[in-house]
C-alpha positions in Angstrom: -27.3 -4.4 10.9 -27.1 -6.9 13.7 -23.8 -6.9 15.4 -23.3 -10.6 14.5 -23.8 -10.0 10.8 -21.5 -6.9 10.9 -18.7 -9.0 12.5 -19.3 -11.8 10.0 -19.0 -9.3 7.0 -15.9 -7.8 8.6 -14.4 -11.3 8.8 -15.1 -11.9 5.2 -13.5 -8.6 4.3 -10.4 -9.5 6.3 -10.2 -12.8 4.4 -10.4 -11.0 1.0 -7.9 -8.5 2.1 -5.5 -11.3 3.2 -5.8 -13.0 -0.2 -5.2 -9.9 -2.3 -1.8 -8.4 -3.1 -0.9 -5.4 -0.8 -2.0 -2.5 -3.1 -5.4 -3.9 -4.0 -5.9 -4.9 -0.3 -5.2 -1.3 0.7 -7.8 -0.1 -1.9 -10.4 -2.4 -0.4 -9.6 -1.0 3.1 -10.1 2.5 1.7 -13.4 1.4 0.0 -14.7 0.2 3.4 -14.4 3.6 4.9 -17.8 5.5 5.3 -16.4 8.4 3.3 -15.8 6.2 0.3 -19.5 5.3 -0.2 -19.9 7.2 -3.5 -17.1 5.2 -4.9 -17.9 1.9 -3.1 -21.3 1.4 -4.7 -20.3 1.7 -8.3 -17.2 -0.4 -7.7 -19.4 -3.1 -6.0 -21.6 -3.1 -9.1 -18.7 -3.5 -11.4 -17.3 -6.4 -9.3 -20.6 -8.2 -9.3 -20.9 -7.8 -13.1 -17.2 -8.9 -13.5 -17.8 -11.9 -11.3 -20.8 -13.1 -13.4 -18.5 -12.8 -16.5 -15.8 -14.8 -14.8 -15.4 -17.1 -17.9 -13.7 -14.2 -19.7 -10.0 -13.6 -19.3 -8.8 -11.3 -16.5 -12.2 -11.4 -14.7 -12.7 -13.9 -12.0 -15.3 -15.5 -9.7 -13.6 -13.8 -6.7 -15.1 -10.5 -7.9 -18.7 -11.6 -7.2 -18.5 -12.2 -3.4 -16.3 -9.1 -2.9 -18.8 -7.0 -4.8 -21.7 -8.5 -2.8 -19.9 -7.8 0.5 -19.3 -4.2 -0.6 -23.0 -3.8 -1.5 -24.0 -5.4 1.8 -22.1 -2.7 3.7 -24.6 -0.1 2.4 -27.8 -2.1 1.7 -29.2 -3.4 5.0 -31.5 -5.9 3.3 -28.5 -7.7 1.8 -26.4 -7.9 5.0 -27.9 -11.0 6.6 -28.2 -13.1 3.4 -24.8 -12.1 2.3 -23.2 -13.0 5.6 -25.0 -16.4 5.7 -24.2 -17.2 2.1 -20.5 -16.3 2.5 -20.4 -18.4 5.6 -21.9 -21.4 3.7 -19.4 -20.9 0.9 -16.5 -20.7 3.4 -17.6 -24.0 5.1 -17.8 -25.8 1.7 -14.4 -24.4 0.7 -12.9 -25.7 3.9 -14.5 -29.1 3.5 -13.2 -29.3 0.0 -9.7 -28.3 1.1 -9.7 -31.0 3.8 -10.9 -33.6 1.4 -7.9 -32.8 -0.9 -5.4 -33.0 1.9 -3.9 -36.5 2.1 -4.5 -38.0 5.6 
């Protein structure tokens, strides 16, 4: 993984961790450790599936990018596109928030 894409994915992880309550954030920190790979991959798959079913109660769209970022940590071919896509989503999110804010 290029150093730039690794930093970008780390930044997205930090954003997710900041948005989550303390205990789930601690779980995500634990999942990111190299020793948690055997747990991380199935959890990432479940998050992606849960994110695609976000129309159901309890599940949410937030699960999809978190699952993709977790997958990207272990699947090199996903690292660059995931970092670029999450960067695009973040820019659009910021633009939307600025548009909502009264000037």
